[in-house]
Backbone bond lengths (Angstrom), bond angles and torsions (degrees), N, CA, C in turn:
res aa  C-N    CA-C-N  psi(-1)  N-CA   C-N-CA  omega(-1)  CA-C   N-CA-C  phi
1 M - - - 1.454 - - 1.492 110.44 -
2 R 1.292 115.27 17.52 1.444 120.54 178.89 1.562 111.39 -57.20
3 C 1.235 118.18 -40.47 1.489 120.25 -175.77 1.502 113.10 -65.63
4 C 1.336 116.12 -22.38 1.488 118.91 -179.15 1.484 114.16 -106.22
5 A 1.349 118.39 10.06 1.427 121.21 -177.18 1.591 113.86 -59.90
6 G 1.318 116.36 -35.81 1.409 120.02 177.81 1.604 113.73 -66.18
7 L 1.353 115.53 -29.61 1.417 120.46 -179.63 1.549 112.49 -69.55
8 L 1.372 114.02 -24.23 1.494 116.98 -177.67 1.523 111.59 -86.71
9 L 1.314 118.91 2.20 1.466 124.46 179.58 1.499 113.85 54.76
10 K 1.358 115.37 56.80 1.472 119.87 178.53 1.511 109.19 -72.56
11 T 1.365 114.25 139.96 1.441 122.24 176.31 1.528 107.77 -140.35
12 E 1.302 117.73 177.18 1.441 120.65 174.58 1.482 111.32 -62.49
13 A 1.334 116.08 -46.32 1.461 122.18 176.76 1.502 114.72 -61.18
14 F 1.395 114.90 -33.05 1.502 120.81 -175.71 1.533 106.89 -128.42
15 P 1.364 116.92 74.48 1.475 119.43 -177.48 1.542 114.43 -59.50
16 K 1.327 119.58 -26.28 1.404 121.64 176.08 1.546 114.96 -90.19
17 G 1.322 114.71 -3.36 1.424 122.59 175.50 1.524 112.52 104.48
18 Q 1.331 114.55 150.02 1.499 120.58 176.29 1.520 111.15 -79.62
19 L 1.310 118.18 -32.16 1.476 121.98 179.13 1.522 105.79 -90.60
20 Q 1.358 114.84 126.73 1.447 116.55 -177.83 1.583 106.54 -131.90
21 P 1.311 118.57 100.18 1.433 119.83 175.78 1.582 109.40 -80.45
22 Y 1.366 114.90 149.70 1.399 119.15 -175.82 1.552 108.11 -152.03
23 I 1.388 113.24 159.81 1.446 118.80 172.30 1.532 108.38 -133.61
24 T 1.313 117.14 154.33 1.441 121.87 177.04 1.506 109.70 -135.07
25 A 1.319 116.74 148.00 1.442 120.96 177.55 1.540 108.22 -161.67
26 G 1.297 115.29 147.06 1.456 119.49 177.67 1.512 112.68 164.97
27 P 1.325 114.29 175.46 1.476 119.62 177.66 1.546 109.82 -79.31
28 G 1.339 112.58 159.31 1.469 118.40 175.75 1.499 107.81 -145.62
29 I 1.337 117.52 158.60 1.416 122.61 178.29 1.585 102.60 -106.78
30 F 1.300 114.30 124.97 1.459 120.88 -177.93 1.533 109.21 -116.81
31 I 1.328 116.84 130.59 1.426 123.16 176.92 1.446 111.11 -110.75
32 A 1.345 117.74 118.34 1.437 124.45 -173.86 1.565 111.56 -122.17
33 R 1.291 119.59 143.74 1.465 123.44 177.52 1.488 108.48 -120.60
34 G 1.345 116.65 127.46 1.478 121.52 175.41 1.544 107.98 -110.34
35 T 1.302 115.95 138.72 1.503 121.09 -179.62 1.551 108.07 -134.05
36 N 1.281 117.04 136.12 1.482 118.83 171.69 1.538 107.43 -116.97
37 L 1.302 115.30 155.80 1.453 124.14 179.93 1.553 105.85 -134.77
38 V 1.315 116.93 112.85 1.430 121.97 -179.04 1.528 108.57 -116.45
39 T 1.326 115.64 123.41 1.458 120.60 177.13 1.528 109.67 -104.19
40 G 1.306 114.58 130.48 1.445 119.57 179.66 1.516 116.73 -65.83
41 P 1.337 117.80 -176.67 1.497 120.78 -178.66 1.448 113.30 -64.32
42 G 1.317 117.96 142.89 1.459 121.79 176.21 1.511 112.59 75.81
43 L 1.276 115.44 163.43 1.442 119.05 178.00 1.491 110.42 -71.93
44 G 1.290 115.10 133.51 1.489 118.94 -179.84 1.521 115.34 75.43
45 G 1.350 116.01 15.60 1.496 118.85 179.71 1.535 109.04 -73.20
46 P 1.314 115.37 179.73 1.488 119.46 -175.10 1.556 107.54 -64.97
47 T 1.356 113.82 141.86 1.447 121.76 -178.22 1.531 106.03 -120.72
48 S 1.314 112.77 140.47 1.444 117.01 176.29 1.560 108.49 -125.94
49 R 1.320 114.64 143.87 1.421 120.55 176.79 1.546 107.12 -120.45
50 G 1.275 116.25 140.11 1.434 124.16 172.34 1.515 112.11 -134.90
51 S 1.279 118.09 137.42 1.426 120.84 177.85 1.510 110.92 -145.64
52 D 1.349 115.38 153.46 1.431 121.92 176.87 1.490 110.71 -149.15
53 T 1.302 116.46 150.55 1.469 123.21 177.78 1.473 112.00 -117.55
54 D 1.349 118.61 132.52 1.441 122.14 -178.59 1.532 109.63 -125.80
55 A 1.253 118.21 142.13 1.467 123.44 171.00 1.473 107.73 -113.58
56 E 1.336 116.19 129.33 1.478 120.05 -177.07 1.537 108.79 -137.02
57 I 1.334 114.01 150.28 1.459 119.59 172.40 1.560 108.79 -86.48
58 G 1.288 114.20 130.40 1.477 119.60 179.84 1.512 109.34 -131.71
59 V 1.354 113.18 -162.06 1.452 120.40 -177.06 1.485 108.56 -126.61
60 K 1.353 116.56 141.63 1.448 125.48 174.54 1.481 106.14 -126.10
61 A 1.348 119.19 134.08 1.437 123.66 175.34 1.522 109.52 -142.07
62 G 1.309 119.15 150.54 1.460 121.58 178.88 1.471 111.76 -162.48
63 A 1.336 114.57 168.05 1.457 123.26 175.36 1.513 108.24 -146.78
64 G 1.309 116.07 143.73 1.445 117.97 -176.09 1.510 110.98 -153.64
65 L 1.347 112.94 179.98 1.431 122.57 178.46 1.493 108.63 -142.03
66 A 1.329 117.04 130.15 1.466 123.67 179.24 1.533 107.01 -113.46
67 W 1.301 116.30 135.01 1.467 123.33 171.10 1.468 112.23 -115.03
68 Q 1.352 114.38 104.56 1.525 122.85 -171.64 1.553 105.09 -81.84
69 F 1.329 116.94 102.45 1.474 120.08 -178.50 1.563 110.38 -95.66
70 H 1.312 118.14 -10.02 1.467 125.72 178.91 1.544 108.53 -143.15
71 R 1.299 115.94 158.47 1.428 119.35 -178.59 1.545 113.88 -54.09
72 N 1.321 116.52 -36.40 1.482 119.60 179.25 1.519 116.33 -114.35
73 L 1.276 118.88 6.28 1.458 124.67 -178.99 1.558 114.73 -128.58
74 A 1.332 114.01 139.87 1.463 118.98 177.67 1.544 107.89 -143.15
75 L 1.297 114.67 148.95 1.475 121.24 170.07 1.554 106.97 -93.15
76 V 1.345 113.76 136.28 1.519 118.81 -173.03 1.497 109.27 -126.63
77 A 1.310 115.81 137.60 1.463 122.86 170.45 1.561 106.58 -129.07
78 E 1.281 113.73 131.06 1.497 117.38 -175.80 1.525 112.39 -145.22
79 Y 1.324 114.28 144.85 1.498 121.59 171.97 1.561 104.38 -103.60
80 R 1.339 115.39 136.11 1.476 121.49 176.88 1.522 111.23 -128.83
81 F 1.266 117.15 139.66 1.407 124.20 176.36 1.509 110.35 -128.79
82 T 1.401 115.74 132.58 1.484 117.49 179.09 1.578 106.35 -128.94
83 H 1.294 114.80 150.42 1.477 123.30 -177.52 1.531 108.19 -142.83
84 F 1.390 115.63 126.49 1.471 119.31 171.20 1.510 109.55 -159.23
85 R 1.337 115.48 162.74 1.477 120.85 -176.41 1.548 112.56 -129.23
86 P 1.365 114.18 87.87 1.443 115.78 176.29 1.556 113.59 -73.90
87 E 1.334 113.94 157.00 1.494 120.81 -179.91 1.502 104.54 -131.01
88 F 1.313 116.70 132.63 1.462 123.45 179.53 1.537 110.44 -121.30
89 K 1.373 115.17 146.26 1.433 119.32 168.75 1.506 105.51 -117.96
90 L 1.320 115.17 111.19 1.481 122.35 -174.19 1.545 111.14 -106.54
91 D 1.321 115.57 134.49 1.458 121.28 177.65 1.535 111.55 -87.19
92 D 1.311 117.05 150.16 1.492 123.53 178.00 1.521 104.90 -144.61
93 V 1.318 117.72 136.06 1.477 122.63 179.24 1.519 110.60 -65.96
94 N 1.357 118.74 -23.56 1.500 124.18 179.79 1.507 112.76 -83.19
95 V 1.308 119.25 -12.72 1.491 121.92 -174.50 1.547 107.59 -125.10
96 P 1.390 118.32 131.07 1.435 121.72 -174.08 1.558 114.84 -68.51
97 T 1.329 116.50 -26.49 1.441 118.72 -179.54 1.522 111.11 -122.29
98 P 1.319 117.88 154.38 1.454 117.99 -179.46 1.483 113.58 -61.73
99 T 1.306 117.38 145.81 1.479 123.89 -179.74 1.517 108.68 -91.84
100 K 1.321 116.72 128.55 1.489 121.63 -178.07 1.542 106.47 -88.40
101 V 1.292 117.51 130.82 1.445 122.58 177.11 1.501 108.58 -124.43
102 D 1.297 117.47 119.84 1.433 125.54 177.93 1.579 106.02 -101.67
103 T 1.308 115.70 131.25 1.483 119.04 178.36 1.527 110.98 -129.80
104 L 1.315 114.47 160.99 1.485 120.17 175.91 1.510 106.67 -125.38
105 V 1.229 118.23 126.36 1.527 126.75 -177.11 1.472 109.08 -114.24
106 N 1.330 119.69 116.39 1.436 123.66 167.95 1.512 107.90 -123.61
107 T 1.328 117.32 128.43 1.434 120.67 178.59 1.519 112.04 -120.71
108 H 1.289 117.98 146.86 1.513 126.93 177.01 1.497 107.81 -125.51
109 H 1.333 116.42 126.67 1.459 120.96 177.67 1.458 112.96 -133.62
110 I 1.351 116.28 142.97 1.451 124.42 172.91 1.572 100.67 -108.79
111 V 1.325 117.45 123.01 1.480 122.26 -179.27 1.527 104.97 -117.95
112 V 1.319 115.12 134.26 1.455 122.71 173.51 1.594 107.48 -130.90
113 G 1.304 114.91 135.19 1.430 116.75 -175.91 1.534 113.11 -169.51
114 V 1.299 114.24 -172.34 1.469 124.63 177.52 1.531 107.83 -115.01
115 S 1.282 116.73 134.82 1.442 125.69 178.00 1.549 109.89 -109.17
116 F 1.334 112.64 131.19 1.513 118.84 177.52 1.544 104.31 -104.44
117 R 1.287 115.61 125.79 1.476 122.13 -176.21 1.527 108.80 -119.29
118 F 1.316 115.83 134.65 1.424 117.68 177.80 1.543 111.22 -138.94
C-alpha cells in the first residue's frame, strides 16, 4: 500500500494515517413484526387484527471512511446495506387458516457521525 500512503494523510501524530477507509460484512439477526387490519363489510363492521413476529438471519454489508482529527475522535461517513426475508402467518376472521406472507426487505442507509476511540 506504499503507493497510496500519501492519500491516507500520514503524519507523526497519526502514523497509520488520518483517513481510514474500511469495509464491513457479515450475518445479522433481524426481528420483524407483520400486522394486518381487516375491516368487515359496511362502516363499523367487525374488525380483525392479526400479527406475527419472525426472526431471520440476514446479511449486512457496508463501506465507510473515517477522518481521525484527534487522537480519540474521528468523523465517520458510511454506507450500509441489509437484506433479509421475514415470513409471517397472519390470522383473519374471514379465512379459516392463517395466511402466509413472504416478504423481502432490502435497506440502504447513509450514516454520518463521530467515533470515539480509546
